[in-house]
Short mmCIF file of the C-alpha atoms (twelve columns), coordinates in Angstrom:
data_MODEL
# 
_entry.id   MODEL 
# 
loop_
_atom_site.group_PDB 
_atom_site.id 
_atom_site.type_symbol 
_atom_site.label_atom_id 
_atom_site.label_alt_id 
_atom_site.label_comp_id 
_atom_site.label_asym_id 
_atom_site.label_seq_id 
_atom_site.Cartn_x 
_atom_site.Cartn_y 
_atom_site.Cartn_z 
_atom_site.pdbx_PDB_model_num 
ATOM 1   C CA . MET A 1   0.071   0.108  0.019  1 
ATOM 2   C CA . SER A 2   1.306   3.483  -0.830 1 
ATOM 3   C CA . CYS A 3   1.671   6.443  1.359  1 
ATOM 4   C CA . ILE A 4   1.160   8.845  -1.467 1 
ATOM 5   C CA . ARG A 5   -2.113  10.627 -1.434 1 
ATOM 6   C CA . PHE A 6   -3.744  11.487 -4.687 1 
ATOM 7   C CA . ASN A 7   -6.360  14.352 -4.236 1 
ATOM 8   C CA . THR A 8   -8.799  15.384 -6.965 1 
ATOM 9   C CA . PRO A 9   -9.000  18.880 -8.031 1 
ATOM 10  C CA . ALA A 10  -12.473 19.022 -6.327 1 
ATOM 11  C CA . GLN A 11  -10.794 17.982 -3.123 1 
ATOM 12  C CA . ARG A 12  -7.880  20.208 -3.483 1 
ATOM 13  C CA . LYS A 13  -10.351 23.072 -4.015 1 
ATOM 14  C CA . GLN A 14  -12.292 22.276 -0.957 1 
ATOM 15  C CA . MET A 15  -9.088  21.909 1.162  1 
ATOM 16  C CA . ARG A 16  -8.114  25.589 0.167  1 
ATOM 17  C CA . ALA A 17  -11.544 26.891 0.951  1 
ATOM 18  C CA . MET A 18  -11.547 25.395 4.303  1 
ATOM 19  C CA . ALA A 19  -8.059  26.294 5.274  1 
ATOM 20  C CA . PRO A 20  -7.602  28.642 8.331  1 
ATOM 21  C CA . ALA A 21  -6.766  32.131 7.573  1 
ATOM 22  C CA . MET A 22  -3.295  33.293 8.605  1 
ATOM 23  C CA . LEU A 23  -3.096  35.609 11.665 1 
ATOM 24  C CA . THR A 24  -0.948  38.505 11.918 1 
ATOM 25  C CA . ALA A 25  1.261   38.933 14.910 1 
ATOM 26  C CA . GLU A 26  -1.181  41.475 16.536 1 
ATOM 27  C CA . GLN A 27  -4.247  39.325 16.066 1 
ATOM 28  C CA . ALA A 28  -2.310  36.325 17.613 1 
ATOM 29  C CA . ALA A 29  -1.218  38.502 20.696 1 
ATOM 30  C CA . THR A 30  -4.598  39.679 21.084 1 
ATOM 31  C CA . LEU A 31  -6.114  36.123 21.077 1 
ATOM 32  C CA . HIS A 32  -3.359  34.764 23.289 1 
ATOM 33  C CA . PRO A 33  -1.911  37.540 25.363 1 
ATOM 34  C CA . ALA A 34  1.290   36.894 27.372 1 
ATOM 35  C CA . PRO A 35  0.795   36.698 31.211 1 
ATOM 36  C CA . ASP A 36  1.860   39.719 33.012 1 
ATOM 37  C CA . ILE A 37  5.617   39.918 34.385 1 
ATOM 38  C CA . THR A 38  5.278   39.397 37.984 1 
ATOM 39  C CA . GLU A 39  7.687   39.320 40.939 1 
ATOM 40  C CA . SER A 40  7.472   35.762 41.136 1 
ATOM 41  C CA . LYS A 41  8.389   35.155 37.338 1 
ATOM 42  C CA . ILE A 42  11.353  37.346 37.950 1 
ATOM 43  C CA . ALA A 43  12.336  35.370 41.131 1 
ATOM 44  C CA . ARG A 44  11.839  32.123 38.980 1 
ATOM 45  C CA . LEU A 45  14.280  33.468 36.222 1 
ATOM 46  C CA . ARG A 46  17.027  34.406 38.978 1 
ATOM 47  C CA . LEU A 47  16.770  30.750 40.417 1 
ATOM 48  C CA . LEU A 48  16.869  29.364 36.797 1 
ATOM 49  C CA . ALA A 49  20.016  31.523 36.083 1 
ATOM 50  C CA . THR A 50  22.002  29.725 38.680 1 
ATOM 51  C CA . ASN A 51  20.805  26.080 37.385 1 
ATOM 52  C CA . THR A 52  23.927  23.585 36.677 1 
ATOM 53  C CA . ASN A 53  22.255  22.902 33.503 1 
ATOM 54  C CA . PRO A 54  23.570  25.198 30.697 1 
ATOM 55  C CA . LYS A 55  20.276  24.728 28.603 1 
ATOM 56  C CA . ILE A 56  18.226  26.018 31.590 1 
ATOM 57  C CA . ARG A 57  20.738  28.955 31.884 1 
ATOM 58  C CA . GLU A 58  20.058  29.647 28.029 1 
ATOM 59  C CA . SER A 59  16.518  29.736 28.502 1 
ATOM 60  C CA . VAL A 60  16.974  32.737 30.959 1 
ATOM 61  C CA . ALA A 61  19.655  34.325 28.680 1 
ATOM 62  C CA . SER A 62  16.876  34.072 25.978 1 
ATOM 63  C CA . SER A 63  14.112  35.458 27.804 1 
ATOM 64  C CA . LEU A 64  12.980  38.934 27.067 1 
ATOM 65  C CA . ASN A 65  12.040  39.577 30.613 1 
ATOM 66  C CA . THR A 66  15.439  38.705 32.171 1 
ATOM 67  C CA . PRO A 67  16.600  41.751 34.479 1 
ATOM 68  C CA . GLU A 68  19.726  43.439 33.489 1 
ATOM 69  C CA . ASP A 69  22.117  42.381 36.293 1 
ATOM 70  C CA . LEU A 70  21.330  38.716 35.059 1 
ATOM 71  C CA . PHE A 71  22.375  39.581 31.514 1 
ATOM 72  C CA . VAL A 72  25.690  40.986 32.926 1 
ATOM 73  C CA . THR A 73  26.263  37.794 34.816 1 
ATOM 74  C CA . LEU A 74  25.093  35.355 32.034 1 
ATOM 75  C CA . ALA A 75  27.279  37.263 29.645 1 
ATOM 76  C CA . THR A 76  30.304  35.899 31.485 1 
ATOM 77  C CA . ASP A 77  28.752  32.449 31.764 1 
ATOM 78  C CA . SER A 78  31.519  29.759 31.196 1 
ATOM 79  C CA . ASP A 79  29.188  27.870 28.625 1 
ATOM 80  C CA . GLU A 80  29.450  29.164 25.163 1 
ATOM 81  C CA . GLY A 81  25.816  28.511 24.349 1 
ATOM 82  C CA . VAL A 82  24.612  30.878 27.350 1 
ATOM 83  C CA . ARG A 83  26.660  33.619 25.944 1 
ATOM 84  C CA . ALA A 84  25.499  33.058 22.354 1 
ATOM 85  C CA . CYS A 85  21.887  33.471 23.625 1 
ATOM 86  C CA . VAL A 86  22.739  36.532 25.248 1 
ATOM 87  C CA . ALA A 87  24.565  37.891 22.381 1 
ATOM 88  C CA . ARG A 88  21.242  37.280 20.047 1 
ATOM 89  C CA . ASN A 89  18.793  38.333 22.617 1 
ATOM 90  C CA . GLU A 90  17.107  41.876 21.376 1 
ATOM 91  C CA . SER A 91  16.321  42.974 25.051 1 
ATOM 92  C CA . VAL A 92  19.813  42.927 26.307 1 
ATOM 93  C CA . PRO A 93  21.272  46.509 27.483 1 
ATOM 94  C CA . CYS A 94  23.945  48.028 24.988 1 
ATOM 95  C CA . ASP A 95  26.658  47.982 27.400 1 
ATOM 96  C CA . VAL A 96  26.096  44.124 28.060 1 
ATOM 97  C CA . LEU A 97  26.388  43.560 24.182 1 
ATOM 98  C CA . ARG A 98  29.467  45.668 23.718 1 
ATOM 99  C CA . SER A 99  31.014  43.505 26.501 1 
ATOM 100 C CA . LEU A 100 30.741  40.351 24.192 1 
ATOM 101 C CA . VAL A 101 32.480  41.947 21.201 1 
ATOM 102 C CA . ALA A 102 35.703  40.327 22.699 1 
ATOM 103 C CA . ASP A 103 34.165  37.103 23.473 1 
ATOM 104 C CA . PRO A 104 36.850  34.260 22.735 1 
ATOM 105 C CA . SER A 105 33.953  32.286 20.937 1 
ATOM 106 C CA . GLU A 106 33.327  32.918 17.246 1 
ATOM 107 C CA . ARG A 107 29.867  31.727 17.671 1 
ATOM 108 C CA . VAL A 108 29.016  34.352 20.471 1 
ATOM 109 C CA . ARG A 109 30.452  37.158 18.234 1 
ATOM 110 C CA . GLY A 110 28.565  35.674 15.195 1 
ATOM 111 C CA . PHE A 111 25.401  35.872 16.834 1 
ATOM 112 C CA . LEU A 112 26.388  39.394 18.283 1 
ATOM 113 C CA . ALA A 113 26.957  40.503 14.534 1 
ATOM 114 C CA . LEU A 114 23.312  39.373 13.456 1 
ATOM 115 C CA . ASN A 115 21.640  41.183 16.527 1 
ATOM 116 C CA . PHE A 116 19.742  44.250 14.964 1 
ATOM 117 C CA . PHE A 117 20.187  46.102 18.436 1 
ATOM 118 C CA . VAL A 118 23.900  46.097 18.628 1 
ATOM 119 C CA . PRO A 119 25.667  49.383 18.922 1 
ATOM 120 C CA . ALA A 120 27.202  50.998 15.859 1 
ATOM 121 C CA . ASP A 121 30.714  51.195 17.518 1 
ATOM 122 C CA . THR A 122 30.206  47.343 18.373 1 
ATOM 123 C CA . MET A 123 29.378  46.701 14.790 1 
ATOM 124 C CA . GLU A 124 32.405  48.650 13.570 1 
ATOM 125 C CA . GLN A 125 34.596  46.449 15.796 1 
ATOM 126 C CA . LEU A 126 32.939  43.172 14.584 1 
ATOM 127 C CA . ALA A 127 33.647  44.412 10.971 1 
ATOM 128 C CA . HIS A 128 37.185  43.925 11.738 1 
ATOM 129 C CA . ASP A 129 36.984  40.715 13.658 1 
ATOM 130 C CA . GLN A 130 39.745  38.109 13.103 1 
ATOM 131 C CA . SER A 131 37.069  35.709 11.965 1 
ATOM 132 C CA . ASP A 132 36.084  35.423 8.299  1 
ATOM 133 C CA . THR A 133 32.597  34.231 9.436  1 
ATOM 134 C CA . VAL A 134 31.975  37.104 11.745 1 
ATOM 135 C CA . ARG A 135 33.113  39.667 9.162  1 
ATOM 136 C CA . GLY A 136 30.967  37.859 6.575  1 
ATOM 137 C CA . LEU A 137 27.809  37.990 9.136  1 
ATOM 138 C CA . VAL A 138 28.401  41.805 9.447  1 
ATOM 139 C CA . GLN A 139 28.489  42.295 5.582  1 
ATOM 140 C CA . TRP A 140 25.535  40.285 5.097  1 
ATOM 141 C CA . LYS A 141 23.665  42.076 7.902  1 
ATOM 142 C CA . THR A 142 24.927  45.483 6.274  1 
ATOM 143 C CA . ASP A 143 23.483  44.263 2.967  1 
ATOM 144 C CA . VAL A 144 20.124  43.209 4.238  1 
ATOM 145 C CA . ALA A 145 19.865  46.566 6.191  1 
ATOM 146 C CA . ALA A 146 20.444  48.473 3.062  1 
ATOM 147 C CA . VAL A 147 17.684  46.963 0.950  1 
# 
């Protein structure tokens, strides 16, 4: 028996007619609002930021609600993945992003180069990075922004 499905033109027409309409981001946010940021949520982020599992610390570094002092701490985490999550997070303060420009990890600097909230002076430093990959990402982002 074959797993291939052959739909008739009438069946395809009916499936298109019954397909759900795509929602805009604003419509989806209205239908499914995010819960309020509470003190208990911030306390949970603080607790998770100290977890021994780097994947859990990565989740804190990726959160848009992480307090600034935790971003400062996570930017110096021993795990490259945690620092990479800080580098690509759009809610990280500029000074914390600047501190990652000299990170020993090409991966961290690469994610930093792709973050559209990185200050111009940091992007200028990344444009002269020792890594061809990082310099290439800076150039790619510059080209995309120019379009």
